[in-house]
mmCIF file of the protein (N, C-alpha, C, O) and its ligand, coordinates in Angstrom:
data_MODEL
# 
_entry.id   MODEL 
# 
loop_
_entity.id 
_entity.type 
_entity.pdbx_number_of_molecules 
1 polymer     1 
2 non-polymer 1 
# 
_entity_poly.entity_id                      1 
_entity_poly.type                           'polypeptide(L)' 
_entity_poly.nstd_linkage                   no 
_entity_poly.nstd_monomer                   no 
_entity_poly.pdbx_seq_one_letter_code       MSKYCLECDWQISTADGYTEAEVSEKAIEHFVETGHTVDSLRLPPPVVLEN 
_entity_poly.pdbx_seq_one_letter_code_can   MSKYCLECDWQISTADGYTEAEVSEKAIEHFVETGHTVDSLRLPPPVVLEN 
_entity_poly.pdbx_strand_id                 A 
# 
loop_
_entity_poly_seq.entity_id 
_entity_poly_seq.num 
_entity_poly_seq.mon_id 
_entity_poly_seq.hetero 
1 1  MET n 
1 2  SER n 
1 3  LYS n 
1 4  TYR n 
1 5  CYS n 
1 6  LEU n 
1 7  GLU n 
1 8  CYS n 
1 9  ASP n 
1 10 TRP n 
1 11 GLN n 
1 12 ILE n 
1 13 SER n 
1 14 THR n 
1 15 ALA n 
1 16 ASP n 
1 17 GLY n 
1 18 TYR n 
1 19 THR n 
1 20 GLU n 
1 21 ALA n 
1 22 GLU n 
1 23 VAL n 
1 24 SER n 
1 25 GLU n 
1 26 LYS n 
1 27 ALA n 
1 28 ILE n 
1 29 GLU n 
1 30 HIS n 
1 31 PHE n 
1 32 VAL n 
1 33 GLU n 
1 34 THR n 
1 35 GLY n 
1 36 HIS n 
1 37 THR n 
1 38 VAL n 
1 39 ASP n 
1 40 SER n 
1 41 LEU n 
1 42 ARG n 
1 43 LEU n 
1 44 PRO n 
1 45 PRO n 
1 46 PRO n 
1 47 VAL n 
1 48 VAL n 
1 49 LEU n 
1 50 GLU n 
1 51 ASN n 
# 
loop_
_struct_asym.id 
_struct_asym.entity_id 
A 1 
B 2 
# 
loop_
_chem_comp.id 
_chem_comp.type 
_chem_comp.mon_nstd_flag 
ALA 'L-peptide linking' y 
ARG 'L-peptide linking' y 
ASN 'L-peptide linking' y 
ASP 'L-peptide linking' y 
CYS 'L-peptide linking' y 
GLN 'L-peptide linking' y 
GLU 'L-peptide linking' y 
GLY 'peptide linking'   y 
HIS 'L-peptide linking' y 
ILE 'L-peptide linking' y 
LEU 'L-peptide linking' y 
LYS 'L-peptide linking' y 
MET 'L-peptide linking' y 
PHE 'L-peptide linking' y 
PRO 'L-peptide linking' y 
SER 'L-peptide linking' y 
THR 'L-peptide linking' y 
TRP 'L-peptide linking' y 
TYR 'L-peptide linking' y 
VAL 'L-peptide linking' y 
ZN  non-polymer         . 
# 
_pdbx_entity_nonpoly.entity_id   2 
_pdbx_entity_nonpoly.name        ? 
_pdbx_entity_nonpoly.comp_id     ZN 
# 
_pdbx_nonpoly_scheme.asym_id         B 
_pdbx_nonpoly_scheme.entity_id       2 
_pdbx_nonpoly_scheme.mon_id          ZN 
_pdbx_nonpoly_scheme.ndb_seq_num     1 
_pdbx_nonpoly_scheme.pdb_seq_num     101 
_pdbx_nonpoly_scheme.auth_seq_num    101 
_pdbx_nonpoly_scheme.pdb_mon_id      ZN 
_pdbx_nonpoly_scheme.auth_mon_id     ZN 
_pdbx_nonpoly_scheme.pdb_strand_id   A 
_pdbx_nonpoly_scheme.pdb_ins_code    . 
# 
loop_
_atom_site.group_PDB 
_atom_site.id 
_atom_site.type_symbol 
_atom_site.label_atom_id 
_atom_site.label_alt_id 
_atom_site.label_comp_id 
_atom_site.label_asym_id 
_atom_site.label_entity_id 
_atom_site.label_seq_id 
_atom_site.pdbx_PDB_ins_code 
_atom_site.Cartn_x 
_atom_site.Cartn_y 
_atom_site.Cartn_z 
_atom_site.occupancy 
_atom_site.B_iso_or_equiv 
_atom_site.pdbx_formal_charge 
_atom_site.auth_seq_id 
_atom_site.auth_comp_id 
_atom_site.auth_asym_id 
_atom_site.auth_atom_id 
_atom_site.pdbx_PDB_model_num 
ATOM   1   N  N  . MET A 1 1  ? -3.133  -2.499  5.796   1.00 0.00 ? 1   MET A N  1 
ATOM   2   C  CA . MET A 1 1  ? -2.652  -2.396  4.420   1.00 0.00 ? 1   MET A CA 1 
ATOM   3   C  C  . MET A 1 1  ? -1.701  -1.210  4.320   1.00 0.00 ? 1   MET A C  1 
ATOM   4   O  O  . MET A 1 1  ? -1.872  -0.180  4.972   1.00 0.00 ? 1   MET A O  1 
ATOM   5   N  N  . SER A 1 2  ? -0.706  -1.400  3.487   1.00 0.00 ? 2   SER A N  1 
ATOM   6   C  CA . SER A 1 2  ? 0.312   -0.392  3.337   1.00 0.00 ? 2   SER A CA 1 
ATOM   7   C  C  . SER A 1 2  ? 0.678   -0.309  1.858   1.00 0.00 ? 2   SER A C  1 
ATOM   8   O  O  . SER A 1 2  ? 0.810   -1.335  1.189   1.00 0.00 ? 2   SER A O  1 
ATOM   9   N  N  . LYS A 1 3  ? 0.839   0.895   1.354   1.00 0.00 ? 3   LYS A N  1 
ATOM   10  C  CA . LYS A 1 3  ? 1.277   1.039   -0.037  1.00 0.00 ? 3   LYS A CA 1 
ATOM   11  C  C  . LYS A 1 3  ? 2.437   2.007   -0.076  1.00 0.00 ? 3   LYS A C  1 
ATOM   12  O  O  . LYS A 1 3  ? 2.512   2.955   0.706   1.00 0.00 ? 3   LYS A O  1 
ATOM   13  N  N  . TYR A 1 4  ? 3.353   1.743   -1.017  1.00 0.00 ? 4   TYR A N  1 
ATOM   14  C  CA . TYR A 1 4  ? 4.522   2.600   -1.120  1.00 0.00 ? 4   TYR A CA 1 
ATOM   15  C  C  . TYR A 1 4  ? 4.888   2.787   -2.579  1.00 0.00 ? 4   TYR A C  1 
ATOM   16  O  O  . TYR A 1 4  ? 4.529   1.992   -3.447  1.00 0.00 ? 4   TYR A O  1 
ATOM   17  N  N  . CYS A 1 5  ? 5.622   3.875   -2.817  1.00 0.00 ? 5   CYS A N  1 
ATOM   18  C  CA . CYS A 1 5  ? 6.035   4.210   -4.166  1.00 0.00 ? 5   CYS A CA 1 
ATOM   19  C  C  . CYS A 1 5  ? 7.385   3.585   -4.458  1.00 0.00 ? 5   CYS A C  1 
ATOM   20  O  O  . CYS A 1 5  ? 8.290   3.614   -3.625  1.00 0.00 ? 5   CYS A O  1 
ATOM   21  N  N  . LEU A 1 6  ? 7.514   3.010   -5.670  1.00 0.00 ? 6   LEU A N  1 
ATOM   22  C  CA . LEU A 1 6  ? 8.788   2.404   -6.054  1.00 0.00 ? 6   LEU A CA 1 
ATOM   23  C  C  . LEU A 1 6  ? 9.786   3.460   -6.517  1.00 0.00 ? 6   LEU A C  1 
ATOM   24  O  O  . LEU A 1 6  ? 10.967  3.165   -6.697  1.00 0.00 ? 6   LEU A O  1 
ATOM   25  N  N  . GLU A 1 7  ? 9.310   4.697   -6.710  1.00 0.00 ? 7   GLU A N  1 
ATOM   26  C  CA . GLU A 1 7  ? 10.176  5.689   -7.352  1.00 0.00 ? 7   GLU A CA 1 
ATOM   27  C  C  . GLU A 1 7  ? 10.483  6.908   -6.488  1.00 0.00 ? 7   GLU A C  1 
ATOM   28  O  O  . GLU A 1 7  ? 11.344  7.713   -6.844  1.00 0.00 ? 7   GLU A O  1 
ATOM   29  N  N  . CYS A 1 8  ? 9.796   7.057   -5.362  1.00 0.00 ? 8   CYS A N  1 
ATOM   30  C  CA . CYS A 1 8  ? 10.119  8.127   -4.436  1.00 0.00 ? 8   CYS A CA 1 
ATOM   31  C  C  . CYS A 1 8  ? 9.787   7.645   -3.027  1.00 0.00 ? 8   CYS A C  1 
ATOM   32  O  O  . CYS A 1 8  ? 9.472   6.470   -2.839  1.00 0.00 ? 8   CYS A O  1 
ATOM   33  N  N  . ASP A 1 9  ? 9.851   8.516   -2.054  1.00 0.00 ? 9   ASP A N  1 
ATOM   34  C  CA . ASP A 1 9  ? 9.660   8.099   -0.659  1.00 0.00 ? 9   ASP A CA 1 
ATOM   35  C  C  . ASP A 1 9  ? 8.211   8.087   -0.216  1.00 0.00 ? 9   ASP A C  1 
ATOM   36  O  O  . ASP A 1 9  ? 7.924   7.899   0.966   1.00 0.00 ? 9   ASP A O  1 
ATOM   37  N  N  . TRP A 1 10 ? 7.297   8.286   -1.148  1.00 0.00 ? 10  TRP A N  1 
ATOM   38  C  CA . TRP A 1 10 ? 5.875   8.340   -0.802  1.00 0.00 ? 10  TRP A CA 1 
ATOM   39  C  C  . TRP A 1 10 ? 5.402   6.998   -0.253  1.00 0.00 ? 10  TRP A C  1 
ATOM   40  O  O  . TRP A 1 10 ? 5.717   5.939   -0.796  1.00 0.00 ? 10  TRP A O  1 
ATOM   41  N  N  . GLN A 1 11 ? 4.648   7.066   0.825   1.00 0.00 ? 11  GLN A N  1 
ATOM   42  C  CA . GLN A 1 11 ? 4.013   5.849   1.314   1.00 0.00 ? 11  GLN A CA 1 
ATOM   43  C  C  . GLN A 1 11 ? 2.798   6.188   2.142   1.00 0.00 ? 11  GLN A C  1 
ATOM   44  O  O  . GLN A 1 11 ? 2.670   7.306   2.641   1.00 0.00 ? 11  GLN A O  1 
ATOM   45  N  N  . ILE A 1 12 ? 1.908   5.229   2.289   1.00 0.00 ? 12  ILE A N  1 
ATOM   46  C  CA . ILE A 1 12 ? 0.682   5.431   3.054   1.00 0.00 ? 12  ILE A CA 1 
ATOM   47  C  C  . ILE A 1 12 ? 0.293   4.102   3.672   1.00 0.00 ? 12  ILE A C  1 
ATOM   48  O  O  . ILE A 1 12 ? 0.528   3.035   3.105   1.00 0.00 ? 12  ILE A O  1 
ATOM   49  N  N  . SER A 1 13 ? -0.302  4.193   4.838   1.00 0.00 ? 13  SER A N  1 
ATOM   50  C  CA . SER A 1 13 ? -0.632  2.960   5.539   1.00 0.00 ? 13  SER A CA 1 
ATOM   51  C  C  . SER A 1 13 ? -1.887  3.140   6.364   1.00 0.00 ? 13  SER A C  1 
ATOM   52  O  O  . SER A 1 13 ? -2.181  4.242   6.827   1.00 0.00 ? 13  SER A O  1 
ATOM   53  N  N  . THR A 1 14 ? -2.617  2.075   6.547   1.00 0.00 ? 14  THR A N  1 
ATOM   54  C  CA . THR A 1 14 ? -3.776  2.120   7.439   1.00 0.00 ? 14  THR A CA 1 
ATOM   55  C  C  . THR A 1 14 ? -3.307  2.414   8.869   1.00 0.00 ? 14  THR A C  1 
ATOM   56  O  O  . THR A 1 14 ? -4.100  2.853   9.702   1.00 0.00 ? 14  THR A O  1 
ATOM   57  N  N  . ALA A 1 15 ? -2.027  2.175   9.157   1.00 0.00 ? 15  ALA A N  1 
ATOM   58  C  CA . ALA A 1 15 ? -1.473  2.491   10.472  1.00 0.00 ? 15  ALA A CA 1 
ATOM   59  C  C  . ALA A 1 15 ? -1.431  4.002   10.712  1.00 0.00 ? 15  ALA A C  1 
ATOM   60  O  O  . ALA A 1 15 ? -1.320  4.448   11.854  1.00 0.00 ? 15  ALA A O  1 
ATOM   61  N  N  . ASP A 1 16 ? -1.522  4.798   9.620   1.00 0.00 ? 16  ASP A N  1 
ATOM   62  C  CA . ASP A 1 16 ? -1.535  6.253   9.749   1.00 0.00 ? 16  ASP A CA 1 
ATOM   63  C  C  . ASP A 1 16 ? -2.940  6.794   10.010  1.00 0.00 ? 16  ASP A C  1 
ATOM   64  O  O  . ASP A 1 16 ? -3.134  8.007   10.087  1.00 0.00 ? 16  ASP A O  1 
ATOM   65  N  N  . GLY A 1 17 ? -3.918  5.899   10.146  1.00 0.00 ? 17  GLY A N  1 
ATOM   66  C  CA . GLY A 1 17 ? -5.271  6.332   10.442  1.00 0.00 ? 17  GLY A CA 1 
ATOM   67  C  C  . GLY A 1 17 ? -6.182  6.383   9.228   1.00 0.00 ? 17  GLY A C  1 
ATOM   68  O  O  . GLY A 1 17 ? -7.317  6.849   9.330   1.00 0.00 ? 17  GLY A O  1 
ATOM   69  N  N  . TYR A 1 18 ? -5.711  5.918   8.090   1.00 0.00 ? 18  TYR A N  1 
ATOM   70  C  CA . TYR A 1 18 ? -6.541  5.875   6.892   1.00 0.00 ? 18  TYR A CA 1 
ATOM   71  C  C  . TYR A 1 18 ? -7.274  4.542   6.817   1.00 0.00 ? 18  TYR A C  1 
ATOM   72  O  O  . TYR A 1 18 ? -6.800  3.526   7.326   1.00 0.00 ? 18  TYR A O  1 
ATOM   73  N  N  . THR A 1 19 ? -8.437  4.566   6.175   1.00 0.00 ? 19  THR A N  1 
ATOM   74  C  CA . THR A 1 19 ? -9.119  3.305   5.908   1.00 0.00 ? 19  THR A CA 1 
ATOM   75  C  C  . THR A 1 19 ? -8.460  2.645   4.698   1.00 0.00 ? 19  THR A C  1 
ATOM   76  O  O  . THR A 1 19 ? -7.710  3.287   3.963   1.00 0.00 ? 19  THR A O  1 
ATOM   77  N  N  . GLU A 1 20 ? -8.740  1.375   4.502   1.00 0.00 ? 20  GLU A N  1 
ATOM   78  C  CA . GLU A 1 20 ? -8.163  0.678   3.346   1.00 0.00 ? 20  GLU A CA 1 
ATOM   79  C  C  . GLU A 1 20 ? -8.611  1.322   2.042   1.00 0.00 ? 20  GLU A C  1 
ATOM   80  O  O  . GLU A 1 20 ? -7.838  1.398   1.087   1.00 0.00 ? 20  GLU A O  1 
ATOM   81  N  N  . ALA A 1 21 ? -9.860  1.789   1.997   1.00 0.00 ? 21  ALA A N  1 
ATOM   82  C  CA . ALA A 1 21 ? -10.362 2.450   0.788   1.00 0.00 ? 21  ALA A CA 1 
ATOM   83  C  C  . ALA A 1 21 ? -9.585  3.738   0.525   1.00 0.00 ? 21  ALA A C  1 
ATOM   84  O  O  . ALA A 1 21 ? -9.252  4.045   -0.619  1.00 0.00 ? 21  ALA A O  1 
ATOM   85  N  N  . GLU A 1 22 ? -9.296  4.497   1.596   1.00 0.00 ? 22  GLU A N  1 
ATOM   86  C  CA . GLU A 1 22 ? -8.546  5.751   1.442   1.00 0.00 ? 22  GLU A CA 1 
ATOM   87  C  C  . GLU A 1 22 ? -7.112  5.476   0.989   1.00 0.00 ? 22  GLU A C  1 
ATOM   88  O  O  . GLU A 1 22 ? -6.556  6.209   0.171   1.00 0.00 ? 22  GLU A O  1 
ATOM   89  N  N  . VAL A 1 23 ? -6.531  4.420   1.525   1.00 0.00 ? 23  VAL A N  1 
ATOM   90  C  CA . VAL A 1 23 ? -5.168  4.056   1.131   1.00 0.00 ? 23  VAL A CA 1 
ATOM   91  C  C  . VAL A 1 23 ? -5.127  3.763   -0.367  1.00 0.00 ? 23  VAL A C  1 
ATOM   92  O  O  . VAL A 1 23 ? -4.241  4.242   -1.075  1.00 0.00 ? 23  VAL A O  1 
ATOM   93  N  N  . SER A 1 24 ? -6.088  2.977   -0.846  1.00 0.00 ? 24  SER A N  1 
ATOM   94  C  CA . SER A 1 24 ? -6.144  2.646   -2.276  1.00 0.00 ? 24  SER A CA 1 
ATOM   95  C  C  . SER A 1 24 ? -6.357  3.899   -3.113  1.00 0.00 ? 24  SER A C  1 
ATOM   96  O  O  . SER A 1 24 ? -5.725  4.089   -4.152  1.00 0.00 ? 24  SER A O  1 
ATOM   97  N  N  . GLU A 1 25 ? -7.270  4.755   -2.633  1.00 0.00 ? 25  GLU A N  1 
ATOM   98  C  CA . GLU A 1 25 ? -7.592  5.977   -3.346  1.00 0.00 ? 25  GLU A CA 1 
ATOM   99  C  C  . GLU A 1 25 ? -6.372  6.888   -3.475  1.00 0.00 ? 25  GLU A C  1 
ATOM   100 O  O  . GLU A 1 25 ? -6.094  7.425   -4.548  1.00 0.00 ? 25  GLU A O  1 
ATOM   101 N  N  . LYS A 1 26 ? -5.648  7.054   -2.367  1.00 0.00 ? 26  LYS A N  1 
ATOM   102 C  CA . LYS A 1 26 ? -4.503  7.956   -2.365  1.00 0.00 ? 26  LYS A CA 1 
ATOM   103 C  C  . LYS A 1 26 ? -3.347  7.374   -3.173  1.00 0.00 ? 26  LYS A C  1 
ATOM   104 O  O  . LYS A 1 26 ? -2.560  8.115   -3.763  1.00 0.00 ? 26  LYS A O  1 
ATOM   105 N  N  . ALA A 1 27 ? -3.247  6.059   -3.198  1.00 0.00 ? 27  ALA A N  1 
ATOM   106 C  CA . ALA A 1 27 ? -2.222  5.420   -4.025  1.00 0.00 ? 27  ALA A CA 1 
ATOM   107 C  C  . ALA A 1 27 ? -2.495  5.710   -5.501  1.00 0.00 ? 27  ALA A C  1 
ATOM   108 O  O  . ALA A 1 27 ? -1.576  5.986   -6.272  1.00 0.00 ? 27  ALA A O  1 
ATOM   109 N  N  . ILE A 1 28 ? -3.787  5.641   -5.885  1.00 0.00 ? 28  ILE A N  1 
ATOM   110 C  CA . ILE A 1 28 ? -4.154  5.935   -7.268  1.00 0.00 ? 28  ILE A CA 1 
ATOM   111 C  C  . ILE A 1 28 ? -3.877  7.401   -7.574  1.00 0.00 ? 28  ILE A C  1 
ATOM   112 O  O  . ILE A 1 28 ? -3.375  7.734   -8.648  1.00 0.00 ? 28  ILE A O  1 
ATOM   113 N  N  . GLU A 1 29 ? -4.209  8.285   -6.616  1.00 0.00 ? 29  GLU A N  1 
ATOM   114 C  CA . GLU A 1 29 ? -3.938  9.717   -6.793  1.00 0.00 ? 29  GLU A CA 1 
ATOM   115 C  C  . GLU A 1 29 ? -2.457  9.974   -7.023  1.00 0.00 ? 29  GLU A C  1 
ATOM   116 O  O  . GLU A 1 29 ? -2.087  10.766  -7.889  1.00 0.00 ? 29  GLU A O  1 
ATOM   117 N  N  . HIS A 1 30 ? -1.608  9.303   -6.245  1.00 0.00 ? 30  HIS A N  1 
ATOM   118 C  CA . HIS A 1 30 ? -0.172  9.505   -6.399  1.00 0.00 ? 30  HIS A CA 1 
ATOM   119 C  C  . HIS A 1 30 ? 0.266   9.052   -7.786  1.00 0.00 ? 30  HIS A C  1 
ATOM   120 O  O  . HIS A 1 30 ? 1.072   9.718   -8.435  1.00 0.00 ? 30  HIS A O  1 
ATOM   121 N  N  . PHE A 1 31 ? -0.258  7.929   -8.235  1.00 0.00 ? 31  PHE A N  1 
ATOM   122 C  CA . PHE A 1 31 ? 0.070   7.427   -9.570  1.00 0.00 ? 31  PHE A CA 1 
ATOM   123 C  C  . PHE A 1 31 ? -0.375  8.402   -10.651 1.00 0.00 ? 31  PHE A C  1 
ATOM   124 O  O  . PHE A 1 31 ? 0.368   8.692   -11.589 1.00 0.00 ? 31  PHE A O  1 
ATOM   125 N  N  . VAL A 1 32 ? -1.605  8.907   -10.507 1.00 0.00 ? 32  VAL A N  1 
ATOM   126 C  CA . VAL A 1 32 ? -2.152  9.819   -11.510 1.00 0.00 ? 32  VAL A CA 1 
ATOM   127 C  C  . VAL A 1 32 ? -1.348  11.118  -11.553 1.00 0.00 ? 32  VAL A C  1 
ATOM   128 O  O  . VAL A 1 32 ? -1.069  11.654  -12.626 1.00 0.00 ? 32  VAL A O  1 
ATOM   129 N  N  . GLU A 1 33 ? -0.977  11.620  -10.354 1.00 0.00 ? 33  GLU A N  1 
ATOM   130 C  CA . GLU A 1 33 ? -0.285  12.905  -10.281 1.00 0.00 ? 33  GLU A CA 1 
ATOM   131 C  C  . GLU A 1 33 ? 1.167   12.815  -10.745 1.00 0.00 ? 33  GLU A C  1 
ATOM   132 O  O  . GLU A 1 33 ? 1.689   13.754  -11.347 1.00 0.00 ? 33  GLU A O  1 
ATOM   133 N  N  . THR A 1 34 ? 1.818   11.685  -10.463 1.00 0.00 ? 34  THR A N  1 
ATOM   134 C  CA . THR A 1 34 ? 3.258   11.610  -10.696 1.00 0.00 ? 34  THR A CA 1 
ATOM   135 C  C  . THR A 1 34 ? 3.641   10.612  -11.770 1.00 0.00 ? 34  THR A C  1 
ATOM   136 O  O  . THR A 1 34 ? 4.728   10.713  -12.339 1.00 0.00 ? 34  THR A O  1 
ATOM   137 N  N  . GLY A 1 35 ? 2.766   9.636   -12.067 1.00 0.00 ? 35  GLY A N  1 
ATOM   138 C  CA . GLY A 1 35 ? 3.124   8.570   -12.987 1.00 0.00 ? 35  GLY A CA 1 
ATOM   139 C  C  . GLY A 1 35 ? 4.008   7.526   -12.342 1.00 0.00 ? 35  GLY A C  1 
ATOM   140 O  O  . GLY A 1 35 ? 4.513   6.630   -13.018 1.00 0.00 ? 35  GLY A O  1 
ATOM   141 N  N  . HIS A 1 36 ? 4.200   7.638   -11.028 1.00 0.00 ? 36  HIS A N  1 
ATOM   142 C  CA . HIS A 1 36 ? 5.042   6.691   -10.305 1.00 0.00 ? 36  HIS A CA 1 
ATOM   143 C  C  . HIS A 1 36 ? 4.305   5.367   -10.096 1.00 0.00 ? 36  HIS A C  1 
ATOM   144 O  O  . HIS A 1 36 ? 3.076   5.312   -10.055 1.00 0.00 ? 36  HIS A O  1 
ATOM   145 N  N  . THR A 1 37 ? 5.086   4.326   -9.968  1.00 0.00 ? 37  THR A N  1 
ATOM   146 C  CA . THR A 1 37 ? 4.515   3.008   -9.702  1.00 0.00 ? 37  THR A CA 1 
ATOM   147 C  C  . THR A 1 37 ? 4.366   2.819   -8.200  1.00 0.00 ? 37  THR A C  1 
ATOM   148 O  O  . THR A 1 37 ? 5.336   2.918   -7.448  1.00 0.00 ? 37  THR A O  1 
ATOM   149 N  N  . VAL A 1 38 ? 3.145   2.546   -7.779  1.00 0.00 ? 38  VAL A N  1 
ATOM   150 C  CA . VAL A 1 38 ? 2.872   2.322   -6.358  1.00 0.00 ? 38  VAL A CA 1 
ATOM   151 C  C  . VAL A 1 38 ? 2.615   0.833   -6.150  1.00 0.00 ? 38  VAL A C  1 
ATOM   152 O  O  . VAL A 1 38 ? 1.824   0.220   -6.867  1.00 0.00 ? 38  VAL A O  1 
ATOM   153 N  N  . ASP A 1 39 ? 3.287   0.268   -5.169  1.00 0.00 ? 39  ASP A N  1 
ATOM   154 C  CA . ASP A 1 39 ? 3.129   -1.157  -4.899  1.00 0.00 ? 39  ASP A CA 1 
ATOM   155 C  C  . ASP A 1 39 ? 2.555   -1.353  -3.502  1.00 0.00 ? 39  ASP A C  1 
ATOM   156 O  O  . ASP A 1 39 ? 2.650   -0.471  -2.648  1.00 0.00 ? 39  ASP A O  1 
ATOM   157 N  N  . SER A 1 40 ? 1.965   -2.506  -3.285  1.00 0.00 ? 40  SER A N  1 
ATOM   158 C  CA . SER A 1 40 ? 1.416   -2.830  -1.971  1.00 0.00 ? 40  SER A CA 1 
ATOM   159 C  C  . SER A 1 40 ? 2.450   -3.593  -1.175  1.00 0.00 ? 40  SER A C  1 
ATOM   160 O  O  . SER A 1 40 ? 3.191   -4.429  -1.693  1.00 0.00 ? 40  SER A O  1 
ATOM   161 N  N  . LEU A 1 41 ? 2.469   -3.277  0.082   1.00 0.00 ? 41  LEU A N  1 
ATOM   162 C  CA . LEU A 1 41 ? 3.293   -4.062  0.983   1.00 0.00 ? 41  LEU A CA 1 
ATOM   163 C  C  . LEU A 1 41 ? 2.428   -5.241  1.407   1.00 0.00 ? 41  LEU A C  1 
ATOM   164 O  O  . LEU A 1 41 ? 1.441   -5.088  2.126   1.00 0.00 ? 41  LEU A O  1 
ATOM   165 N  N  . ARG A 1 42 ? 2.818   -6.404  0.948   1.00 0.00 ? 42  ARG A N  1 
ATOM   166 C  CA . ARG A 1 42 ? 1.985   -7.568  1.246   1.00 0.00 ? 42  ARG A CA 1 
ATOM   167 C  C  . ARG A 1 42 ? 2.433   -8.212  2.548   1.00 0.00 ? 42  ARG A C  1 
ATOM   168 O  O  . ARG A 1 42 ? 3.618   -8.418  2.807   1.00 0.00 ? 42  ARG A O  1 
ATOM   169 N  N  . LEU A 1 43 ? 1.439   -8.511  3.338   1.00 0.00 ? 43  LEU A N  1 
ATOM   170 C  CA . LEU A 1 43 ? 1.747   -9.227  4.573   1.00 0.00 ? 43  LEU A CA 1 
ATOM   171 C  C  . LEU A 1 43 ? 2.015   -10.678 4.219   1.00 0.00 ? 43  LEU A C  1 
ATOM   172 O  O  . LEU A 1 43 ? 1.437   -11.206 3.269   1.00 0.00 ? 43  LEU A O  1 
ATOM   173 N  N  . PRO A 1 44 ? 2.876   -11.314 4.965   1.00 0.00 ? 44  PRO A N  1 
ATOM   174 C  CA . PRO A 1 44 ? 3.155   -12.729 4.676   1.00 0.00 ? 44  PRO A CA 1 
ATOM   175 C  C  . PRO A 1 44 ? 1.879   -13.547 4.798   1.00 0.00 ? 44  PRO A C  1 
ATOM   176 O  O  . PRO A 1 44 ? 1.042   -13.266 5.656   1.00 0.00 ? 44  PRO A O  1 
ATOM   177 N  N  . PRO A 1 45 ? 1.724   -14.551 3.953   1.00 0.00 ? 45  PRO A N  1 
ATOM   178 C  CA . PRO A 1 45 ? 0.501   -15.364 4.029   1.00 0.00 ? 45  PRO A CA 1 
ATOM   179 C  C  . PRO A 1 45 ? 0.431   -16.100 5.345   1.00 0.00 ? 45  PRO A C  1 
ATOM   180 O  O  . PRO A 1 45 ? 1.461   -16.432 5.933   1.00 0.00 ? 45  PRO A O  1 
ATOM   181 N  N  . PRO A 1 46 ? -0.778  -16.357 5.813   1.00 0.00 ? 46  PRO A N  1 
ATOM   182 C  CA . PRO A 1 46 ? -0.905  -17.074 7.089   1.00 0.00 ? 46  PRO A CA 1 
ATOM   183 C  C  . PRO A 1 46 ? -0.263  -18.452 7.005   1.00 0.00 ? 46  PRO A C  1 
ATOM   184 O  O  . PRO A 1 46 ? -0.364  -19.148 5.995   1.00 0.00 ? 46  PRO A O  1 
ATOM   185 N  N  . VAL A 1 47 ? 0.375   -18.812 8.054   1.00 0.00 ? 47  VAL A N  1 
ATOM   186 C  CA . VAL A 1 47 ? 1.060   -20.092 8.084   1.00 0.00 ? 47  VAL A CA 1 
ATOM   187 C  C  . VAL A 1 47 ? 0.053   -21.196 8.407   1.00 0.00 ? 47  VAL A C  1 
ATOM   188 O  O  . VAL A 1 47 ? -0.676  -21.127 9.397   1.00 0.00 ? 47  VAL A O  1 
ATOM   189 N  N  . VAL A 1 48 ? 0.034   -22.191 7.565   1.00 0.00 ? 48  VAL A N  1 
ATOM   190 C  CA . VAL A 1 48 ? -0.862  -23.304 7.795   1.00 0.00 ? 48  VAL A CA 1 
ATOM   191 C  C  . VAL A 1 48 ? -0.055  -24.480 8.359   1.00 0.00 ? 48  VAL A C  1 
ATOM   192 O  O  . VAL A 1 48 ? 0.865   -24.995 7.722   1.00 0.00 ? 48  VAL A O  1 
ATOM   193 N  N  . LEU A 1 49 ? -0.420  -24.867 9.529   1.00 0.00 ? 49  LEU A N  1 
ATOM   194 C  CA . LEU A 1 49 ? 0.274   -25.987 10.151  1.00 0.00 ? 49  LEU A CA 1 
ATOM   195 C  C  . LEU A 1 49 ? -0.549  -27.257 9.965   1.00 0.00 ? 49  LEU A C  1 
ATOM   196 O  O  . LEU A 1 49 ? -1.739  -27.310 10.275  1.00 0.00 ? 49  LEU A O  1 
ATOM   197 N  N  . GLU A 1 50 ? 0.115   -28.249 9.461   1.00 0.00 ? 50  GLU A N  1 
ATOM   198 C  CA . GLU A 1 50 ? -0.582  -29.527 9.302   1.00 0.00 ? 50  GLU A CA 1 
ATOM   199 C  C  . GLU A 1 50 ? 0.050   -30.543 10.212  1.00 0.00 ? 50  GLU A C  1 
ATOM   200 O  O  . GLU A 1 50 ? 1.176   -30.992 9.999   1.00 0.00 ? 50  GLU A O  1 
ATOM   201 N  N  . ASN A 1 51 ? -0.683  -30.886 11.208  1.00 0.00 ? 51  ASN A N  1 
ATOM   202 C  CA . ASN A 1 51 ? -0.150  -31.861 12.175  1.00 0.00 ? 51  ASN A CA 1 
ATOM   203 C  C  . ASN A 1 51 ? -0.781  -33.233 11.969  1.00 0.00 ? 51  ASN A C  1 
ATOM   204 O  O  . ASN A 1 51 ? -0.456  -34.177 12.689  1.00 0.00 ? 51  ASN A O  1 
HETATM 205 ZN ZN . ZN  B 2 .  ? 6.284   8.489   -6.023  1.00 0.00 2 101 ZN  A ZN 1 
# 
């Protein structure tokens, strides 16, 4: 999971060693501290193949 700010360069990711809960928590902290809008980087949905 990855979250990023729409209004500054702030971003956080589970790839940085955070758990998903920590990522969510820190995203909320950034919003509370700055009022910035934080969005999630959504992974593409799994491709369903119908043969
Ligand atoms: Zn920001």
